[in-house]
MARMARMI-736191 format. One record per atom (N, C-alpha, C): residue in three letters; atom name; x, y, z; residue number from 1. Coordinates in Angstrom, 3 decimals. Layout:
BEGIN
<node code="ALA" site="CA" X="X" Y="Y" Z="Z" pos="NUM"/>
...
END
This chain:
BEGIN
<node code="UNK" site="N" X="48.578" Y="-76.888" Z="-11.547" pos="1"/>
<node code="UNK" site="CA" X="48.410" Y="-76.643" Z="-10.129" pos="1"/>
<node code="UNK" site="C" X="48.233" Y="-77.980" Z="-9.418" pos="1"/>
<node code="UNK" site="N" X="48.884" Y="-78.106" Z="-8.277" pos="2"/>
<node code="UNK" site="CA" X="48.854" Y="-79.339" Z="-7.501" pos="2"/>
<node code="UNK" site="C" X="48.326" Y="-79.073" Z="-6.097" pos="2"/>
<node code="UNK" site="N" X="47.702" Y="-80.070" Z="-5.518" pos="3"/>
<node code="UNK" site="CA" X="47.335" Y="-79.967" Z="-4.110" pos="3"/>
<node code="UNK" site="C" X="48.617" Y="-80.077" Z="-3.277" pos="3"/>
<node code="UNK" site="N" X="48.539" Y="-79.696" Z="-2.031" pos="4"/>
<node code="UNK" site="CA" X="49.700" Y="-79.796" Z="-1.153" pos="4"/>
<node code="UNK" site="C" X="50.143" Y="-81.245" Z="-1.009" pos="4"/>
<node code="UNK" site="N" X="49.186" Y="-82.146" Z="-0.947" pos="5"/>
<node code="UNK" site="CA" X="49.526" Y="-83.567" Z="-0.823" pos="5"/>
<node code="UNK" site="C" X="50.257" Y="-84.064" Z="-2.063" pos="5"/>
<node code="UNK" site="N" X="49.773" Y="-83.710" Z="-3.247" pos="6"/>
<node code="UNK" site="CA" X="50.425" Y="-84.135" Z="-4.490" pos="6"/>
<node code="UNK" site="C" X="51.820" Y="-83.517" Z="-4.607" pos="6"/>
<node code="UNK" site="N" X="51.948" Y="-82.258" Z="-4.193" pos="7"/>
<node code="UNK" site="CA" X="53.255" Y="-81.600" Z="-4.233" pos="7"/>
<node code="UNK" site="C" X="54.237" Y="-82.300" Z="-3.304" pos="7"/>
<node code="UNK" site="N" X="53.773" Y="-82.669" Z="-2.123" pos="8"/>
<node code="UNK" site="CA" X="54.636" Y="-83.361" Z="-1.170" pos="8"/>
<node code="UNK" site="C" X="55.129" Y="-84.680" Z="-1.736" pos="8"/>
<node code="UNK" site="N" X="54.242" Y="-85.429" Z="-2.347" pos="9"/>
<node code="UNK" site="CA" X="54.626" Y="-86.709" Z="-2.945" pos="9"/>
<node code="UNK" site="C" X="55.628" Y="-86.481" Z="-4.070" pos="9"/>
<node code="UNK" site="N" X="55.398" Y="-85.465" Z="-4.862" pos="10"/>
<node code="UNK" site="CA" X="56.258" Y="-85.166" Z="-6.009" pos="10"/>
<node code="UNK" site="C" X="57.705" Y="-84.916" Z="-5.593" pos="10"/>
<node code="UNK" site="N" X="57.891" Y="-84.192" Z="-4.502" pos="11"/>
<node code="UNK" site="CA" X="59.256" Y="-83.844" Z="-4.082" pos="11"/>
<node code="UNK" site="C" X="59.764" Y="-84.669" Z="-2.904" pos="11"/>
<node code="UNK" site="N" X="58.963" Y="-85.613" Z="-2.443" pos="12"/>
<node code="UNK" site="CA" X="59.386" Y="-86.467" Z="-1.337" pos="12"/>
<node code="UNK" site="C" X="59.454" Y="-85.734" Z="-0.007" pos="12"/>
<node code="UNK" site="N" X="58.488" Y="-84.861" Z="0.217" pos="13"/>
<node code="UNK" site="CA" X="58.443" Y="-84.080" Z="1.453" pos="13"/>
<node code="UNK" site="C" X="57.127" Y="-84.364" Z="2.174" pos="13"/>
<node code="UNK" site="N" X="56.984" Y="-83.805" Z="3.350" pos="14"/>
<node code="UNK" site="CA" X="55.706" Y="-83.899" Z="4.056" pos="14"/>
<node code="UNK" site="C" X="54.829" Y="-82.723" Z="3.640" pos="14"/>
<node code="UNK" site="N" X="53.532" Y="-82.863" Z="3.890" pos="15"/>
<node code="UNK" site="CA" X="52.624" Y="-81.740" Z="3.601" pos="15"/>
<node code="UNK" site="C" X="53.011" Y="-80.538" Z="4.447" pos="15"/>
<node code="UNK" site="N" X="53.433" Y="-80.765" Z="5.681" pos="16"/>
<node code="UNK" site="CA" X="53.836" Y="-79.655" Z="6.550" pos="16"/>
<node code="UNK" site="C" X="55.012" Y="-78.891" Z="5.949" pos="16"/>
<node code="UNK" site="N" X="55.983" Y="-79.611" Z="5.390" pos="17"/>
<node code="UNK" site="CA" X="57.117" Y="-78.944" Z="4.738" pos="17"/>
<node code="UNK" site="C" X="56.634" Y="-78.096" Z="3.567" pos="17"/>
<node code="UNK" site="N" X="55.712" Y="-78.636" Z="2.790" pos="18"/>
<node code="UNK" site="CA" X="55.170" Y="-77.892" Z="1.649" pos="18"/>
<node code="UNK" site="C" X="54.485" Y="-76.618" Z="2.134" pos="18"/>
<node code="UNK" site="N" X="53.674" Y="-76.727" Z="3.182" pos="19"/>
<node code="UNK" site="CA" X="53.015" Y="-75.532" Z="3.717" pos="19"/>
<node code="UNK" site="C" X="54.030" Y="-74.532" Z="4.274" pos="19"/>
<node code="UNK" site="N" X="55.121" Y="-75.013" Z="4.832" pos="20"/>
<node code="UNK" site="CA" X="56.169" Y="-74.113" Z="5.318" pos="20"/>
<node code="UNK" site="C" X="56.743" Y="-73.319" Z="4.153" pos="20"/>
<node code="UNK" site="N" X="56.994" Y="-74.001" Z="3.029" pos="21"/>
<node code="UNK" site="CA" X="57.520" Y="-73.307" Z="1.849" pos="21"/>
<node code="UNK" site="C" X="56.529" Y="-72.267" Z="1.344" pos="21"/>
<node code="UNK" site="N" X="55.248" Y="-72.574" Z="1.406" pos="22"/>
<node code="UNK" site="CA" X="54.219" Y="-71.603" Z="1.019" pos="22"/>
<node code="UNK" site="C" X="54.289" Y="-70.388" Z="1.937" pos="22"/>
<node code="UNK" site="N" X="54.376" Y="-70.635" Z="3.248" pos="23"/>
<node code="UNK" site="CA" X="54.455" Y="-69.541" Z="4.219" pos="23"/>
<node code="UNK" site="C" X="55.694" Y="-68.688" Z="4.016" pos="23"/>
<node code="UNK" site="N" X="56.766" Y="-69.292" Z="3.513" pos="24"/>
<node code="UNK" site="CA" X="58.025" Y="-68.577" Z="3.266" pos="24"/>
<node code="UNK" site="C" X="58.052" Y="-67.924" Z="1.878" pos="24"/>
<node code="UNK" site="N" X="56.936" Y="-68.020" Z="1.154" pos="25"/>
<node code="UNK" site="CA" X="56.844" Y="-67.478" Z="-0.206" pos="25"/>
<node code="UNK" site="C" X="57.833" Y="-68.117" Z="-1.166" pos="25"/>
<node code="UNK" site="N" X="58.183" Y="-69.380" Z="-0.917" pos="26"/>
<node code="UNK" site="CA" X="59.091" Y="-70.099" Z="-1.796" pos="26"/>
<node code="UNK" site="C" X="58.347" Y="-70.754" Z="-2.960" pos="26"/>
<node code="UNK" site="N" X="57.023" Y="-70.853" Z="-2.853" pos="27"/>
<node code="UNK" site="CA" X="56.192" Y="-71.459" Z="-3.899" pos="27"/>
<node code="UNK" site="C" X="55.052" Y="-70.517" Z="-4.260" pos="27"/>
<node code="UNK" site="N" X="54.749" Y="-70.451" Z="-5.538" pos="28"/>
<node code="UNK" site="CA" X="53.551" Y="-69.732" Z="-5.964" pos="28"/>
<node code="UNK" site="C" X="52.348" Y="-70.614" Z="-5.681" pos="28"/>
<node code="UNK" site="N" X="51.260" Y="-70.003" Z="-5.271" pos="29"/>
<node code="UNK" site="CA" X="50.074" Y="-70.789" Z="-4.944" pos="29"/>
<node code="UNK" site="C" X="48.817" Y="-69.942" Z="-5.110" pos="29"/>
<node code="UNK" site="N" X="47.705" Y="-70.631" Z="-5.127" pos="30"/>
<node code="UNK" site="CA" X="46.394" Y="-69.989" Z="-5.093" pos="30"/>
<node code="UNK" site="C" X="45.570" Y="-70.707" Z="-4.049" pos="30"/>
<node code="UNK" site="N" X="44.779" Y="-69.938" Z="-3.336" pos="31"/>
<node code="UNK" site="CA" X="43.907" Y="-70.527" Z="-2.332" pos="31"/>
<node code="UNK" site="C" X="42.475" Y="-70.445" Z="-2.833" pos="31"/>
<node code="UNK" site="N" X="41.804" Y="-71.588" Z="-2.855" pos="32"/>
<node code="UNK" site="CA" X="40.415" Y="-71.645" Z="-3.305" pos="32"/>
<node code="UNK" site="C" X="39.501" Y="-71.057" Z="-2.223" pos="32"/>
<node code="UNK" site="N" X="38.295" Y="-70.742" Z="-2.613" pos="33"/>
<node code="UNK" site="CA" X="37.304" Y="-70.225" Z="-1.672" pos="33"/>
<node code="UNK" site="C" X="37.107" Y="-71.190" Z="-0.506" pos="33"/>
<node code="UNK" site="N" X="37.255" Y="-72.475" Z="-0.789" pos="34"/>
<node code="UNK" site="CA" X="37.097" Y="-73.507" Z="0.239" pos="34"/>
<node code="UNK" site="C" X="38.271" Y="-73.555" Z="1.208" pos="34"/>
<node code="UNK" site="N" X="39.358" Y="-72.834" Z="0.895" pos="35"/>
<node code="UNK" site="CA" X="40.544" Y="-72.825" Z="1.736" pos="35"/>
<node code="UNK" site="C" X="41.625" Y="-73.778" Z="1.262" pos="35"/>
<node code="UNK" site="N" X="41.302" Y="-74.613" Z="0.271" pos="36"/>
<node code="UNK" site="CA" X="42.307" Y="-75.550" Z="-0.244" pos="36"/>
<node code="UNK" site="C" X="43.373" Y="-74.779" Z="-1.016" pos="36"/>
<node code="UNK" site="N" X="44.619" Y="-75.180" Z="-0.815" pos="37"/>
<node code="UNK" site="CA" X="45.755" Y="-74.523" Z="-1.453" pos="37"/>
<node code="UNK" site="C" X="46.184" Y="-75.337" Z="-2.667" pos="37"/>
<node code="UNK" site="N" X="46.398" Y="-74.634" Z="-3.781" pos="38"/>
<node code="UNK" site="CA" X="46.895" Y="-75.250" Z="-5.010" pos="38"/>
<node code="UNK" site="C" X="48.229" Y="-74.612" Z="-5.344" pos="38"/>
<node code="UNK" site="N" X="49.222" Y="-75.458" Z="-5.570" pos="39"/>
<node code="UNK" site="CA" X="50.589" Y="-74.998" Z="-5.773" pos="39"/>
<node code="UNK" site="C" X="50.985" Y="-75.031" Z="-7.241" pos="39"/>
<node code="UNK" site="N" X="51.782" Y="-74.069" Z="-7.625" pos="40"/>
<node code="UNK" site="CA" X="52.287" Y="-73.968" Z="-8.991" pos="40"/>
<node code="UNK" site="C" X="53.334" Y="-75.052" Z="-9.233" pos="40"/>
<node code="UNK" site="N" X="53.108" Y="-75.870" Z="-10.226" pos="41"/>
<node code="UNK" site="CA" X="54.040" Y="-76.964" Z="-10.514" pos="41"/>
<node code="UNK" site="C" X="55.386" Y="-76.437" Z="-11.007" pos="41"/>
<node code="UNK" site="N" X="55.407" Y="-75.272" Z="-11.649" pos="42"/>
<node code="UNK" site="CA" X="56.671" Y="-74.703" Z="-12.135" pos="42"/>
<node code="UNK" site="C" X="57.540" Y="-74.262" Z="-10.962" pos="42"/>
<node code="UNK" site="N" X="56.947" Y="-73.557" Z="-10.003" pos="43"/>
<node code="UNK" site="CA" X="57.761" Y="-73.127" Z="-8.851" pos="43"/>
<node code="UNK" site="C" X="58.160" Y="-74.324" Z="-7.995" pos="43"/>
<node code="UNK" site="N" X="57.328" Y="-75.350" Z="-7.952" pos="44"/>
<node code="UNK" site="CA" X="57.689" Y="-76.570" Z="-7.227" pos="44"/>
<node code="UNK" site="C" X="58.877" Y="-77.256" Z="-7.897" pos="44"/>
<node code="UNK" site="N" X="58.875" Y="-77.294" Z="-9.206" pos="45"/>
<node code="UNK" site="CA" X="59.991" Y="-77.906" Z="-9.941" pos="45"/>
<node code="UNK" site="C" X="61.282" Y="-77.115" Z="-9.714" pos="45"/>
<node code="UNK" site="N" X="61.187" Y="-75.800" Z="-9.694" pos="46"/>
<node code="UNK" site="CA" X="62.374" Y="-74.972" Z="-9.427" pos="46"/>
<node code="UNK" site="C" X="62.910" Y="-75.236" Z="-8.027" pos="46"/>
<node code="UNK" site="N" X="62.008" Y="-75.356" Z="-7.067" pos="47"/>
<node code="UNK" site="CA" X="62.424" Y="-75.658" Z="-5.702" pos="47"/>
<node code="UNK" site="C" X="63.078" Y="-77.030" Z="-5.640" pos="47"/>
<node code="UNK" site="N" X="62.505" Y="-77.991" Z="-6.330" pos="48"/>
<node code="UNK" site="CA" X="63.048" Y="-79.346" Z="-6.334" pos="48"/>
<node code="UNK" site="C" X="64.444" Y="-79.370" Z="-6.942" pos="48"/>
<node code="UNK" site="N" X="64.660" Y="-78.585" Z="-7.985" pos="49"/>
<node code="UNK" site="CA" X="65.981" Y="-78.539" Z="-8.624" pos="49"/>
<node code="UNK" site="C" X="67.028" Y="-77.916" Z="-7.712" pos="49"/>
<node code="UNK" site="N" X="66.625" Y="-76.934" Z="-6.932" pos="50"/>
<node code="UNK" site="CA" X="67.544" Y="-76.299" Z="-5.983" pos="50"/>
<node code="UNK" site="C" X="67.674" Y="-77.117" Z="-4.718" pos="50"/>
<node code="UNK" site="N" X="66.617" Y="-77.823" Z="-4.370" pos="51"/>
<node code="UNK" site="CA" X="66.583" Y="-78.601" Z="-3.138" pos="51"/>
<node code="UNK" site="C" X="65.926" Y="-77.822" Z="-2.022" pos="51"/>
<node code="UNK" site="N" X="65.103" Y="-78.470" Z="-1.219" pos="52"/>
<node code="UNK" site="CA" X="64.403" Y="-77.796" Z="-0.121" pos="52"/>
<node code="UNK" site="C" X="65.351" Y="-77.117" Z="0.860" pos="52"/>
<node code="UNK" site="N" X="66.505" Y="-77.686" Z="1.114" pos="53"/>
<node code="UNK" site="CA" X="67.451" Y="-77.074" Z="2.047" pos="53"/>
<node code="UNK" site="C" X="67.917" Y="-75.724" Z="1.525" pos="53"/>
<node code="UNK" site="N" X="68.108" Y="-75.620" Z="0.216" pos="54"/>
<node code="UNK" site="CA" X="68.529" Y="-74.350" Z="-0.375" pos="54"/>
<node code="UNK" site="C" X="67.449" Y="-73.301" Z="-0.163" pos="54"/>
<node code="UNK" site="N" X="66.207" Y="-73.717" Z="-0.278" pos="55"/>
<node code="UNK" site="CA" X="65.093" Y="-72.805" Z="-0.060" pos="55"/>
<node code="UNK" site="C" X="65.112" Y="-72.281" Z="1.361" pos="55"/>
<node code="UNK" site="N" X="65.235" Y="-73.153" Z="2.325" pos="56"/>
<node code="UNK" site="CA" X="65.202" Y="-72.741" Z="3.725" pos="56"/>
<node code="UNK" site="C" X="66.399" Y="-71.870" Z="4.076" pos="56"/>
<node code="UNK" site="N" X="67.574" Y="-72.169" Z="3.530" pos="57"/>
<node code="UNK" site="CA" X="68.750" Y="-71.366" Z="3.806" pos="57"/>
<node code="UNK" site="C" X="68.603" Y="-69.971" Z="3.238" pos="57"/>
<node code="UNK" site="N" X="68.031" Y="-69.867" Z="2.029" pos="58"/>
<node code="UNK" site="CA" X="67.927" Y="-68.557" Z="1.387" pos="58"/>
<node code="UNK" site="C" X="66.903" Y="-67.665" Z="2.062" pos="58"/>
<node code="UNK" site="N" X="65.989" Y="-68.262" Z="2.834" pos="59"/>
<node code="UNK" site="CA" X="64.945" Y="-67.466" Z="3.466" pos="59"/>
<node code="UNK" site="C" X="65.206" Y="-67.199" Z="4.950" pos="59"/>
<node code="UNK" site="N" X="66.338" Y="-67.633" Z="5.447" pos="60"/>
<node code="UNK" site="CA" X="66.646" Y="-67.409" Z="6.867" pos="60"/>
<node code="UNK" site="C" X="67.080" Y="-65.983" Z="7.110" pos="60"/>
END
C-alpha cells in the first residue's frame, strides 16, 4: 500500500491525478481512520502499464 504522494511519484503524476483515479474507481484503496488514503500497488502498476490516459478514456 502506498500513500497518494508515493503513488504519484511512482507513476509521474500529480497527487490530484491520483485522487481523480481513486474517485473514478480506477485504483483499489483503503482509507485510514485518520482520513489518509492508501493505494494498492498492484492496481497502480496495472494503471501504469495501461497508461493514465487509457484509464480516463475507459471511464468516460
